[in-house]
N, C-alpha and C positions, 0 to 999 in steps of 0.2 A: 449570500449563502455560500459562495465559493470560498470566502474567507473562513467560514465555520468549517467547511470540509477540509481545508488546508490545515487548520488547527487540530482537528481530529486525526488527520493523517500523520501530522507531526508527533502527536502523542502515541499513536500506534507504532510509529517508527522507533520511538524510544524502547518500547516493549520488544519490538522485532529485533533491534540491535542487541538488546540484552539476551534474547533467546539465541541469536546467532553466536554471540560470544560464548554462551554456555555450551552450545553444541560443539564449537571449535575447541573448547577446553575439555571435551570428552564426555559431557553429559549426553546420554542418548536421546532424551526427551526433556523439554523444559517443564516446569511445574504446570499442571493443568490450569490453574487459576490465571497464570500469566498468558498462556495461549488463548484462553477464552477472552480475557480482557483485551488482548491485542486484536483478536478477530472482531470483537464487538465494536471497538473504536473504529477500526478500518471499515466495517460494514456500515456503521452509522455515517461515517464520512462519505462513503459511496452513495448512501441514500440522499445526503445533502447535495452531492454532486449531480445525482439524477434529477433532483428537484430543480437545480439550476439549469440543467440541460433541457428540461421540459418547459421551462418558463422564459428562457432567453435564447438568443442565437449565439452559440459558442464559436469562437475562432478556431483556426487550424491547430494552434498549439494546445488549446483546451480539449479539442476533440482527440488529438493524439495522446494527451495526458490521460484523458478519460479511458481510452482504449487500453492503455498500459495498466491503469488501475483495475480495470475489469479482469485483464489477464492475470495480474498479480493476485486478485481475489480468488480466481479459479485455482491458481497454484497453491495459495494458502489453504483453501478448502481441501485440496488433494493431500497436502501435508498433514492437516489435522485429522481428516476422516480416514485417509488411506494408510497413515503411518502412526500418528500419535495415539489415536483411540484404539488402535490394534496392538499397541505395545511394541511397535517396531522402532528401531533407531531412525531418526530423520536423516535422509541422505544429504550430506554436506553440499554437493553441487546443486541440488534442488533448493536447499535453504538459501544459498548464495544467489542463485538465479532469481528466486522469488523476491529477495531483497533488492536486487539490482533493477528488476523490472518496476517494482514499486517506487524505488528512488527516482528512476527515470520519469515515471508518471508524475511524481510529486514536483520535480524540477520543472517539467513542462507546464503543469498547472500553475505553479508559482510564477513562472515567467509571464504567463498570460495574465494572471491576476494583477501582477505588479507592472502591467503595461510595458511589455517587452518592446513594443513598437517605439517607445521613447528611446530605446537603446539602439535603434536602427534595425531591429528584427521584426519580421512580419508575424503578427499574431495569427 
């Protein structure tokens, strides 16, 4: 299930990167459909990650990655409900911070999934 979660997070990241570029180019808010699709993919990935956590014992890297993804989800919800739906411009530092936290979580989860201990790292 972790592989499915990573795939969904990767797809969500494509939408997130697109929205970040749009914001950096001056668009105050991305299209609503793109924001909803991004959030739906990420939340579905988080659901699969939660299922994995409930049914297996996750290592340190996976737990840290999971925590980062939950934090990123909270940031994304704040961006969507606190700014986007209220018609306010998304704050660029918040957008970049959200993306950086999500990317960190994704990398940690991918390292765990692809057996980072084989590279000499402790999972």
